[in-house]
N, C-alpha and C positions, 0 to 999 in steps of 0.2 A: 795162476798166481805163484809167485816165488816162495819156496818153502822157508827161506830165511825170513821173509817178510811176514809170513803167516804166523810164525811162532814168536815173533818179537813182541815186546811189550809196547803199549801205546806211549808216544812221546810225552803225553800229559803226566804219566806216572814216573818218569825218569827224574833222577836227582839232578839239580842244577849245579851243585858244587861237587868236586871230586871227594869220594869217601875214603879211598885208600891213602895211606900216608905216602906211598911212592908217587901217586898222582899229585898230591899236594906239594911234595918236594919238587917235582918237575915244573909245576906251575910257578912256584916260588923262585926257583932258579932261573926260569925264563924271564920273569919280571926283573930280578936283580941284575942279571947279565945285560939285558937290553937297556935298562935304565942307566946302569953304569957306563955302558958303551956310548950311549947318546950323550951322557954328561961329559965323558972324556973327549968326545969329538967336538961338542959345541960349547961346553962350559955353562950351559943353562940348566938350572935345577928343575924349573917348572916343566919345561918341555921334555926333559928326561923322565920325570915322574909320569907325565901324561902318556908318553910313548910306552913306558913300562906297563902302565895300567891297560893300555890298548892291547899290548901283547898278552897280558894276563887274561883279559876277557876273551880273546880269541882262543887261547890255550884251554880255558875252562869250557868254552863251547865245543872244542874238538874232543876233549876228554869226556864230556857228557854225551856226545854222540857215539863214542865207543862203547 
């Protein structure tokens, strides 16, 4: 068994949202930049917000795995 896996906490007890302010800033900036970019390229507000939300959800998932 890998030593890193043996000492890690169970995924059930991990936080789902980022707790550090830097992590929240990174997720917020990714949401804002991706939503603004899609809005500038397409001019559609709803699709820009949905795409920004998708990017934010993926970023939260990546941060929670770290």
